[in-house]
Kinemage of the C-alpha trace (Angstrom):
@kinemage 1
@onewidth
@group {chain A} dominant
@subgroup {mainchain}
@vectorlist {calphas} color= white
{ca unk a 1} P 62.876 130.941 47.412
{ca unk a 2} L 59.577 129.107 47.716
{ca unk a 3} L 56.943 129.431 50.394
{ca unk a 4} L 53.926 127.390 51.324
{ca unk a 5} L 51.800 129.176 48.745
{ca unk a 6} L 54.170 128.266 45.927
{ca unk a 7} L 54.894 124.733 47.076
{ca unk a 8} L 51.262 123.684 46.975
{ca unk a 9} L 49.717 120.419 48.045
{ca unk a 10} L 47.315 117.904 46.582
{ca unk a 11} L 43.583 118.408 46.773
{ca unk a 12} L 42.539 115.301 44.923
{ca unk a 13} L 44.384 115.556 41.620
{ca unk a 14} L 44.641 119.351 41.820
{ca unk a 15} L 47.541 121.318 43.289
{ca unk a 16} L 46.412 124.067 45.645
{ca unk a 17} L 48.157 126.393 48.128
{ca unk a 18} L 48.717 124.648 51.456
{ca unk a 19} L 46.716 127.235 53.340
{ca unk a 20} L 43.736 126.702 50.994
{ca unk a 21} L 43.339 122.940 51.423
{ca unk a 22} L 41.586 122.970 54.800
{ca unk a 23} L 38.907 125.284 53.475
{ca unk a 24} L 38.402 123.188 50.353
{ca unk a 25} L 38.154 119.978 52.379
{ca unk a 26} L 35.714 121.736 54.728
{ca unk a 27} L 33.500 122.584 51.763
{ca unk a 28} L 33.450 118.920 50.739
{ca unk a 29} L 32.387 117.702 54.173
{ca unk a 30} L 29.910 120.535 54.693
{ca unk a 31} L 28.290 119.264 51.513
{ca unk a 32} L 28.294 115.552 52.336
{ca unk a 33} L 27.631 115.640 56.099
{ca unk a 34} L 23.859 115.139 55.949
{ca unk a 35} L 24.111 112.077 53.677
{ca unk a 36} L 27.444 110.773 54.998
{ca unk a 37} L 26.145 107.641 56.729
{ca unk a 38} L 23.817 106.697 53.872
{ca unk a 39} L 26.586 107.112 51.312
{ca unk a 40} L 29.061 105.120 53.411
{ca unk a 41} L 26.665 102.186 53.502
{ca unk a 42} L 25.986 102.420 49.771
{ca unk a 43} L 29.610 102.962 48.709
{ca unk a 44} L 30.999 100.082 50.742
{ca unk a 45} L 27.889 97.872 50.665
{ca unk a 46} L 28.011 98.038 54.447
{ca unk a 47} L 31.552 96.661 54.723
{ca unk a 48} L 32.789 99.877 56.398
{ca unk a 49} L 31.027 98.684 59.549
{ca unk a 50} L 33.105 95.497 59.526
{ca unk a 51} L 36.335 97.484 59.049
{ca unk a 52} L 35.436 99.758 61.957
{ca unk a 53} L 34.462 96.863 64.228
{ca unk a 54} L 37.773 95.175 63.450
{ca unk a 55} L 39.596 98.404 64.342
{ca unk a 56} L 37.857 98.448 67.713
{ca unk a 57} L 38.785 94.796 68.290
{ca unk a 58} L 42.454 95.571 67.507
{ca unk a 59} L 42.551 98.596 69.792
{ca unk a 60} L 42.906 96.725 73.070
{ca unk a 61} L 40.336 99.062 74.601
{ca unk a 62} L 39.229 98.256 78.143
{ca unk a 63} L 36.966 99.750 80.773
{ca unk a 64} L 38.252 102.978 82.263
{ca unk a 65} L 40.403 103.940 79.273
{ca unk a 66} L 40.482 107.347 77.632
{ca unk a 67} L 40.092 107.318 73.845
{ca unk a 68} L 40.458 110.043 71.219
{ca unk a 69} L 38.546 109.466 67.963
{ca unk a 70} L 39.978 111.988 65.474
{ca unk a 71} L 38.018 112.855 62.324
{ca unk a 72} L 35.307 110.948 64.135
{ca unk a 73} L 32.655 112.320 61.825
{ca unk a 74} L 29.289 110.793 62.524
{ca unk a 75} L 30.471 108.870 65.569
{ca unk a 76} L 30.587 105.214 64.475
{ca unk a 77} L 33.819 104.417 66.322
{ca unk a 78} L 32.963 106.707 69.221
{ca unk a 79} L 29.698 104.843 69.856
{ca unk a 80} L 31.462 101.478 70.049
{ca unk a 81} L 34.321 102.828 72.167
{ca unk a 82} L 31.818 104.431 74.544
{ca unk a 83} L 30.236 101.078 75.308
{ca unk a 84} L 33.597 99.427 75.898
{ca unk a 85} L 35.232 102.046 78.155
{ca unk a 86} L 32.155 102.184 80.382
{ca unk a 87} L 31.201 104.775 82.961
{ca unk a 88} L 34.762 105.108 84.262
{ca unk a 89} L 36.228 105.799 80.827
{ca unk a 90} L 35.951 108.680 78.367
{ca unk a 91} L 35.777 109.041 74.599
{ca unk a 92} L 36.504 112.331 72.849
{ca unk a 93} L 34.921 112.674 69.420
{ca unk a 94} L 37.061 115.206 67.552
{ca unk a 95} L 36.528 116.580 64.068
{ca unk a 96} L 37.782 119.708 62.354
{ca unk a 97} L 34.473 120.073 60.522
{ca unk a 98} L 31.610 121.604 62.486
{ca unk a 99} L 28.890 120.148 60.246
{ca unk a 100} L 30.233 116.613 60.642
{ca unk a 101} L 30.668 117.075 64.385
{ca unk a 102} L 27.057 118.187 64.780
{ca unk a 103} L 25.797 115.171 62.837
{ca unk a 104} L 27.892 112.878 65.025
{ca unk a 105} L 26.830 114.536 68.270
{ca unk a 106} L 23.148 114.377 67.339
{ca unk a 107} L 23.408 110.728 66.313
{ca unk a 108} L 25.096 109.792 69.588
{ca unk a 109} L 22.458 111.661 71.574
{ca unk a 110} L 19.697 109.878 69.657
{ca unk a 111} L 21.297 106.589 70.731
{ca unk a 112} L 21.505 107.769 74.342
{ca unk a 113} L 25.316 107.870 74.267
{ca unk a 114} L 26.143 111.006 76.228
{ca unk a 115} L 27.557 110.253 79.642
{ca unk a 116} L 31.153 109.385 78.768
{ca unk a 117} L 31.512 111.196 75.425
{ca unk a 118} L 32.739 114.717 74.736
{ca unk a 119} L 32.688 116.387 71.304
{ca unk a 120} L 35.516 118.753 70.409
{ca unk a 121} L 36.163 120.655 67.195
{ca unk a 122} L 39.871 120.079 66.667
{ca unk a 123} L 42.560 120.088 63.994
{ca unk a 124} L 44.546 116.843 63.873
{ca unk a 125} L 47.729 118.813 63.133
{ca unk a 126} L 47.480 120.786 66.376
{ca unk a 127} L 45.395 118.861 68.890
{ca unk a 128} L 44.157 120.967 71.840
{ca unk a 129} L 44.896 118.335 74.482
{ca unk a 130} L 47.612 117.929 77.084
{ca unk a 131} L 50.595 115.656 76.542
{ca unk a 132} L 50.105 112.005 77.509
{ca unk a 133} L 46.307 112.243 77.739
{ca unk a 134} L 44.927 109.218 75.874
{ca unk a 135} L 45.342 105.458 76.016
{ca unk a 136} L 44.152 105.067 72.425
{ca unk a 137} L 43.994 107.444 69.464
{ca unk a 138} L 42.117 106.501 66.280
{ca unk a 139} L 41.614 108.220 62.948
{ca unk a 140} L 39.327 106.438 60.485
{ca unk a 141} L 39.096 107.622 56.885
{ca unk a 142} L 40.392 111.049 57.871
{ca unk a 143} L 44.174 111.108 57.498
{ca unk a 144} L 44.091 111.437 53.719
{ca unk a 145} L 42.238 114.754 54.080
{ca unk a 146} L 44.849 116.226 56.446
{ca unk a 147} L 47.096 118.876 54.913
{ca unk a 148} L 50.282 118.120 56.872
{ca unk a 149} L 50.212 114.423 57.665
{ca unk a 150} L 53.615 114.272 59.444
{ca unk a 151} L 52.510 117.128 61.724
{ca unk a 152} L 49.277 115.283 62.501
{ca unk a 153} L 51.150 112.057 63.298
{ca unk a 154} L 53.444 113.955 65.690
{ca unk a 155} L 50.474 115.691 67.317
{ca unk a 156} L 48.747 112.358 67.887
{ca unk a 157} L 51.925 110.888 69.354
{ca unk a 158} L 52.223 113.815 71.765
{ca unk a 159} L 48.754 113.271 73.259
{ca unk a 160} L 49.174 109.496 73.591
{ca unk a 161} L 50.114 108.157 76.995
{ca unk a 162} L 53.271 106.037 77.244
{ca unk a 163} L 52.129 102.541 76.353
{ca unk a 164} L 49.306 103.913 74.214
{ca unk a 165} L 48.579 103.071 70.617
{ca unk a 166} L 47.486 104.836 67.442
{ca unk a 167} L 45.217 103.116 64.922
{ca unk a 168} L 44.791 104.537 61.424
{ca unk a 169} L 42.004 103.043 59.319
{ca unk a 170} L 42.258 104.381 55.795
{ca unk a 171} L 41.709 103.555 52.160
{ca unk a 172} L 44.923 102.261 50.655
{ca unk a 173} L 46.332 100.451 47.610
{ca unk a 174} L 44.758 97.191 46.368
{ca unk a 175} L 47.224 94.324 46.386
{ca unk a 176} L 46.466 92.904 42.916
{ca unk a 177} L 46.342 94.533 39.470
{ca unk a 178} L 42.903 93.089 38.737
{ca unk a 179} L 41.391 94.404 41.956
{ca unk a 180} L 43.043 97.764 41.347
{ca unk a 181} L 41.436 98.020 37.890
{ca unk a 182} L 38.011 97.095 39.214
{ca unk a 183} L 38.389 99.547 42.089
{ca unk a 184} L 39.425 102.353 39.739
{ca unk a 185} L 36.426 101.707 37.496
{ca unk a 186} L 34.071 101.740 40.473
{ca unk a 187} L 35.642 104.836 42.040
{ca unk a 188} L 35.626 107.037 38.956
{ca unk a 189} L 32.585 105.755 37.055
{ca unk a 190} L 30.093 104.628 39.690
{ca unk a 191} L 30.912 106.590 42.830
{ca unk a 192} L 30.437 110.164 41.486
{ca unk a 193} L 27.142 109.136 39.871
{ca unk a 194} L 26.003 107.621 43.164
{ca unk a 195} L 26.978 110.853 44.910
{ca unk a 196} L 24.958 112.871 42.415
{ca unk a 197} L 21.913 110.630 42.757
{ca unk a 198} L 21.860 110.317 46.561
{ca unk a 199} L 23.584 113.474 47.808
{ca unk a 200} L 23.131 115.727 44.759
{ca unk a 201} L 26.906 116.185 44.763
{ca unk a 202} L 29.109 114.394 42.226
{ca unk a 203} L 32.112 116.702 42.674
{ca unk a 204} L 32.682 115.923 46.351
{ca unk a 205} L 32.700 112.196 45.665
{ca unk a 206} L 35.025 112.705 42.711
{ca unk a 207} L 37.401 114.444 45.142
{ca unk a 208} L 37.061 111.637 47.688
{ca unk a 209} L 38.004 109.077 45.014
{ca unk a 210} L 40.979 111.183 43.942
{ca unk a 211} L 42.115 111.751 47.530
{ca unk a 212} L 42.341 107.992 48.044
{ca unk a 213} L 44.701 107.684 45.067
{ca unk a 214} L 46.910 110.495 46.388
{ca unk a 215} L 47.178 109.013 49.889
{ca unk a 216} L 50.473 107.290 50.795
{ca unk a 217} L 50.517 103.547 50.190
{ca unk a 218} L 50.802 101.029 53.008
{ca unk a 219} L 54.595 100.915 53.286
{ca unk a 220} L 54.985 104.688 52.899
{ca unk a 221} L 52.522 105.402 55.714
{ca unk a 222} L 54.238 102.823 57.918
{ca unk a 223} L 57.545 104.612 57.314
{ca unk a 224} L 55.946 107.988 58.060
{ca unk a 225} L 54.715 106.633 61.392
{ca unk a 226} L 58.197 105.388 62.291
{ca unk a 227} L 59.705 108.746 61.352
{ca unk a 228} L 57.144 110.516 63.561
{ca unk a 229} L 58.332 108.462 66.540
{ca unk a 230} L 55.975 105.481 66.739
{ca unk a 231} L 57.402 102.123 67.773
{ca unk a 232} L 56.528 98.769 66.182
{ca unk a 233} L 54.548 100.389 63.364
{ca unk a 234} L 52.763 97.803 61.252
{ca unk a 235} L 49.654 97.342 59.144
{ca unk a 236} L 47.098 94.814 57.998
{ca unk a 237} L 45.409 94.877 54.605
{ca unk a 238} L 41.636 94.528 54.674
{ca unk a 239} L 39.501 93.598 51.660
{ca unk a 240} L 42.514 93.070 49.430
{ca unk a 241} L 44.242 96.305 50.427
{ca unk a 242} L 41.322 98.558 49.512
{ca unk a 243} L 41.606 99.510 53.187
{ca unk a 244} L 44.539 99.129 55.559
{ca unk a 245} L 44.702 99.318 59.340
{ca unk a 246} L 47.993 100.799 60.570
{ca unk a 247} L 49.070 100.559 64.213
{ca unk a 248} L 51.861 102.210 66.116
{ca unk a 249} L 52.814 102.510 69.780
{ca unk a 250} L 54.278 105.090 72.139
{ca unk a 251} L 56.713 103.528 74.594
């Protein structure tokens, strides 16, 4: 008879006990938090800002809405949502990692974004919010680091209001063999060296590259969303499938 220790789960290309993954992921983000924004700009050549802006545009957000930004990290989505929901709305920036949450909170404060934003340390698998609380839930570049993805999808569905939508922005599978080869070369030859040079941490960026490869592909994640209870689950490939934006609804 197996248990969760014996079953194991992926941590990049390693297999680790399920109850060890959260701590290992925490170590990665504790290490990268201070340089997270700089590395995002360098790694994506700034394109991550376009992906995030497109996510906001696809969210249907309006004034007065309540938004949950899970794995919100340094607050990029939260800042844009805050402007769009206005004084009558609310945005909750949630992250399981305290170091990332502090960076995000400080950055938002430096921008003067405080009135309609709350920061909460929270685990996506067991969100500490009431049922039917949010009009929109987003998770950008965070789902692949979650230990139990089906549990997280169900937890997000629970806190969505009827009529609400989930948006998942995540690295995915390139749609052509040539792009896939180029992406692999970049991820495993350039990215760790960049991490070492800028953040003095090659290992964390090696893990991040590996975690992308272990994440479910576009169709698999769409199926997982349907199985969790989302209606009309679909996705759009961005930048040749390097990133995909998945959407699902709660009716």
